[in-house]
N, C-alpha and C positions, 0 to 999 in steps of 0.2 A: 894366734892360730888364724889361717886365712880359709873362710869357708867358700868353696867353690859352687857355681851352677853351671852345669855343662849340659849341652844339648847332646842326648845319647846317638841320633842320627848324624851329626856332624863329627864324630870321633873316628879316626882311623885305626882300626884294630886289625893286628896280623897275627895269625896263629902261629904258635910257637911248635917246637918238636913234640911238647908234652900234650898236645892236643888243646891247650888253652888258649884264648885269645888275650893279648895285650895291647895297650895304647901307650905311646910316648907322646906325653902332653908337656907344654911348658907354661910358665905364667910368669908376669912381670908387673910393675906398677904401672898404672895409667897416668897419663901426663897430668890428668885433672880427674876429680871425683865426679862421676857421673850422676844423673838425676836420681838413680838409686841408691846412693851412698857406696857404690861399689868402687873399689880401689886399685883392682887388679884385672888383668884381662888374660885370658886361657887361651891356648892355640895348640894345634897340632905340630909336635917337633919336627922341624925339617933336619933335611939330611945334609951332610957337609957341602955336597954338592948344589943342592938348592940354596944353601946360604950364601956360597960362592957365586951362583946366578942372581943372587938379588931376588929370589922367587917371592910371590906374594905368599902372606902367611893364611893359613886356613884357620880362621878363629871359631873357637866353637864354645865359648862361654866369657861369665866376669865371675868376679869373686870379691868378697870385701874382709878387711882384717877386723878381727873380733878381740877386744881385750877382757880378760877375767880378773876379777880383784885388783884392779889399777895396774895390773901387769900387761904391757903391749907385747906384740910378736917378737921383738927384739930381747924380751926377757928383763927389761928396765921398767922400774916402777914409774907410774905417772903420777906426779903430783898437782892436785888442785891449787891454783894460787888464788888468795884472796883479792878479788878486784880490787876493793878499797887500798889495801897495801900497796898494790902494782902502780895505782894512780898518784899516789901520796909522793910529794917531793920533800917532806919534813925530813931533817937530818937524824931525827930521834923517834 
């Protein structure tokens, strides 16, 4: 699971025909984990034209990946490795 913190004032919402407001946002991994342990960045999704023009992204938040019961976001189990076993070069 990825928990996102998004600034409400920085989200671009559009009103749909049903009168409700919707926001198209996108998220991706950060190149490096930041000082608050965030692993993802969030921005307002760009149109096809904006992407073609290489327009600057409008960032609106950050997020972090959270694992429960040893299962990460990909659904794979994470196993803790005994540090002594990983450092041992003995063949037995």
